[in-house]
C-alpha positions in Angstrom: 4.0 34.9 -9.8 4.8 32.5 -13.0 3.0 33.3 -15.7 3.0 29.5 -17.0 -0.1 27.8 -16.3 -2.0 27.8 -13.3 -3.2 24.2 -12.9 -0.8 23.2 -10.8 -1.2 20.8 -7.5 1.0 20.5 -4.6 0.6 17.7 -2.6 2.4 16.3 0.6 1.8 12.5 1.5 1.8 13.0 5.6 3.7 10.3 7.2 6.8 10.1 10.0 10.3 10.0 9.5 10.2 5.8 10.1 7.2 5.4 7.4 9.7 4.6 4.8 9.1 1.3 2.9 10.8 -1.6 1.5 13.1 -2.4 3.8 13.6 -4.6 7.0 15.2 -1.4 9.2 11.7 -0.3 9.1 9.7 -0.5 12.0 6.3 -2.1 12.6 3.1 -0.4 12.9 3.5 -2.0 16.6 6.2 0.6 17.4 4.9 3.1 15.9 3.8 4.5 18.9 7.0 4.6 21.1 9.3 6.3 18.7 9.4 10.5 18.2 7.1 11.9 16.1 8.5 14.9 14.0 4.7 15.5 11.8 3.4 18.6 14.1 7.3 20.3 13.8 7.5 19.9 10.2 3.9 20.2 9.0 3.8 23.4 10.8 6.7 24.9 8.4 4.3 24.5 5.2 1.2 25.6 7.0 3.1 28.9 7.3 5.1 29.0 4.3 1.6 28.1 2.8 0.1 31.2 4.4 2.5 33.3 3.4 2.4 32.6 -0.7 -1.6 31.6 -0.5 -0.3 28.3 -1.5 -3.4 25.4 -1.6 -2.3 21.9 -0.7 -3.6 18.3 -0.8 -2.2 16.6 2.1 -2.3 12.9 2.3 -2.7 11.9 5.6 -2.2 8.8 6.8 -4.8 7.4 8.9 -2.8 6.4 11.8 -0.9 9.8 11.5 -4.0 11.3 11.8 -5.6 9.9 14.7 -3.2 11.2 16.6 -2.9 14.6 15.3 -6.3 15.6 15.1 -6.4 19.1 15.7 -3.5 19.6 13.0 -5.8 17.3 10.3 -8.5 20.0 11.4 -5.9 22.9 10.7 -5.4 22.0 7.0 -9.0 22.3 6.7 -9.2 25.2 8.5 -6.7 27.2 5.8 -8.3 26.2 3.1 -6.1 23.0 1.7 -7.7 19.4 1.2 -7.4 16.1 3.3 -7.1 13.3 1.4 -6.5 9.8 2.7 -2.9 7.9 2.3 -4.3 5.0 3.8 -4.2 3.8 7.3 -1.2 1.7 8.0 1.0 2.7 5.1 0.4 -0.5 2.7 1.8 -0.6 -0.4 -0.8 -2.6 -2.3 1.2 -5.1 -3.9 2.1 -6.4 -0.3 -1.5 -6.6 0.7 -4.0 -9.0 0.4 -7.4 -7.3 -1.4 -9.5 -7.7 1.6 -6.7 -6.4 3.5 -6.4 -3.3 1.4 -10.5 -3.2 1.3 -10.4 -2.8 4.8 -7.4 -0.4 5.5 -8.7 2.5 2.6 -12.4 2.0 4.1 -11.3 2.9 7.5 -8.9 5.8 6.6 -11.7 7.3 4.7 -14.1 7.7 7.7 -11.5 7.9 10.3 -10.7 11.1 8.2 -14.2 12.2 7.2 -14.8 11.8 11.3 -12.5 13.9 12.2 -13.0 16.7 9.5 -16.6 16.7 9.0 -16.1 16.7 5.5 -16.0 14.1 3.1 -12.8 12.7 1.6 -12.4 12.8 -2.1 -8.6 11.5 -2.7 -6.8 8.2 -2.5 -3.2 7.7 -3.1 -1.7 4.5 -2.3 2.1 4.6 -0.3 4.7 4.3 -2.6 2.4 5.3 -5.9 2.1 1.2 -5.6 -0.7 0.2 -8.2 1.1 -1.5 -10.5 0.3 -3.8 -14.3 -0.5 -6.6 -11.3 -2.7 -4.6 -8.9 -4.9 -2.3 -11.2 -7.9 -4.7 -9.4 -7.2 -1.9 -6.4 -9.2 0.9 -8.5 -12.4 -0.8 -8.3 -11.9 -0.7 -4.6 -11.3 2.9 -4.6 -14.3 4.0 -6.5 -16.0 1.2 -4.5 -14.7 3.4 -0.9 -16.6 6.0 -2.3 -13.1 8.2 -3.3 -13.8 10.6 -6.8 -9.9 10.4 -8.0 -6.6 8.9 -6.9 -3.1 9.2 -7.5 -1.3 6.1 -7.0 0.4 5.5 -10.8 4.4 6.5 -11.7 4.4 6.2 -15.5 8.0 5.3 -15.1 9.9 2.8 -13.0 10.0 4.1 -9.9 11.5 2.4 -6.6 9.5 -0.1 -5.7 6.4 0.5 -8.6 5.4 2.1 -12.0 3.6 1.5 -14.4 6.0 2.8 -17.9 4.3 3.9 -20.6 0.7 4.5 -19.0 -1.4 7.9 -19.8 0.9 11.3 -18.4 -2.1 13.6 -17.7 -5.1 12.9 -15.6 -7.5 10.7 -16.7 -10.7 8.6 -16.2 -10.7 5.3 -15.7 -13.6 2.9 -15.9 -14.0 0.9 -12.8 -17.2 -1.8 -11.8 -18.4 1.2 -9.5 -18.0 4.3 -12.1 -15.6 6.1 -12.9 -12.9 7.2 -11.2 -9.9 10.1 -12.5 -6.4 9.5 -11.6 -3.6 11.5 -11.0 -0.2 10.2 -11.9 3.0 11.4 -10.9 4.8 14.2 -13.4 7.4 13.0 -15.3 8.8 14.7 -18.4 9.0 12.9 -21.4 11.9 13.3 -23.6 13.1 10.9 -26.6 10.9 8.6 -25.3 12.5 8.2 -22.2 10.9 9.4 -18.9 12.3 11.1 -16.3 10.8 12.4 -12.2 11.7 15.5 -11.4 9.0 16.7 -8.9 8.8 14.9 -5.7 10.7 12.8 -2.9 14.1 12.1 -3.7 14.4 13.6 -7.1 13.4 16.8 -6.3 15.7 16.8 -3.4 19.0 15.9 -5.0 17.8 17.3 -8.9 19.2 20.8 -9.1 16.3 24.4 -9.1 17.0 25.4 -12.9 16.6 21.7 -14.2 13.6 21.3 -12.1 12.6 25.2 -13.5 12.9 23.4 -17.0 10.9 20.5 -16.0 7.8 22.7 -15.1 8.1 24.3 -18.4 7.9 20.9 -20.5 5.0 20.1 -18.7 3.1 22.9 -19.1 4.2 22.9 -22.9 2.8 20.1 -23.5 -0.5 21.0 -21.5 0.1 19.3 -18.0 -0.3 20.4 -14.7 2.6 19.8 -12.1 1.7 17.5 -9.7 4.4 17.9 -6.8 4.6 15.7 -4.0 6.9 15.8 -0.9 7.2 14.0 3.2 7.1 16.4 6.0 10.1 14.5 7.2 11.7 16.0 3.9 12.4 19.2 5.2 13.8 18.5 8.5 17.9 17.6 8.7 17.2 16.5 12.1 15.0 14.0 12.4 16.0 10.7 13.2 17.9 8.5 10.8 17.5 4.2 10.4 20.0 2.4 9.4 20.2 2.4 6.0 22.6 1.1 3.0 24.7 3.6 1.5 22.0 3.7 -1.8 19.2 4.4 0.4 20.8 6.6 2.6 21.5 8.9 0.0 17.7 8.4 -1.5 15.7 8.6 1.4 18.3 11.8 3.4 20.2 13.4 0.4 20.3 16.9 0.5 17.7 17.3 3.7 19.0 20.6 4.4 18.5 22.8 1.0 14.6 20.9 -0.1 12.9 24.0 1.7 14.5 26.2 -0.1 13.4 24.3 -3.4 9.5 24.1 -1.9 9.6 28.0 -1.2 11.2 29.1 -4.6 8.2 27.0 -5.8 5.7 28.6 -3.8 6.6 32.3 -4.5 7.0 31.5 -8.6 3.8 29.2 -9.8 0.4 28.6 -8.6 -1.2 26.1 -6.2 -4.2 24.7 -6.2 -5.2 21.2 -4.6 -5.9 18.2 -6.6 -9.7 18.4 -5.5 -10.2 21.8 -7.3 -8.5 20.4 -10.5 -11.1 17.5 -10.7 -13.7 20.7 -11.1 -11.6 21.6 -13.8 -11.7 17.7 -15.9 
């Protein structure tokens, strides 16, 4: 186990191979039920690794997927992990009406709590889609009963990003009380911010550079917040008809990703986001 700080957080956004954002080839929700699901196959691979390495993770379940995988949601809890919300219908905030967003997150929270029998404290918006224009969402997230949020990219990030925002977890004052925000981990060097620790960046960036990035985070007293989707360890998943750059960002290095995840789990200690909240 690494001798670096223990405050590392492993998160998984539990959604399926067809839940890619921001492309016309992505099927609409009325078609999802007829498509093959790869969630159970892929999530069981993560759970087996976590058993071997004593990693505890936070699973941000998409409500639609949780509704169809209730036994798997319960298994996450039984094995000591945390279940949090990724919304219900995979809506990016910038594309949502305020009332639609409210209904989506309240529905997902109640659904997950009905399945697990436990309170759900955390929320993450699809695509880290809280931006400077959609910070109204924090009031609704807190009003819905969440204690923490993890929907900010502190750099430009595909669909979104809030460049210049805080890099370490911090408290936000909303109309309904304080909310803890966990921004996506980035490295800042000479005023420039780089993503290394999740999604396409984790898949495409070499392991030695990820290791240096972790040392940088810890040297600045910030936790590593790692995120991944189950589809990102699945080279045999069906593919959507995307253009060249989207194919690269969505499907690049699917064969090599699990090796990096395995290395991370065997060299660093990970706790849940809910456990980290208790230290703030």
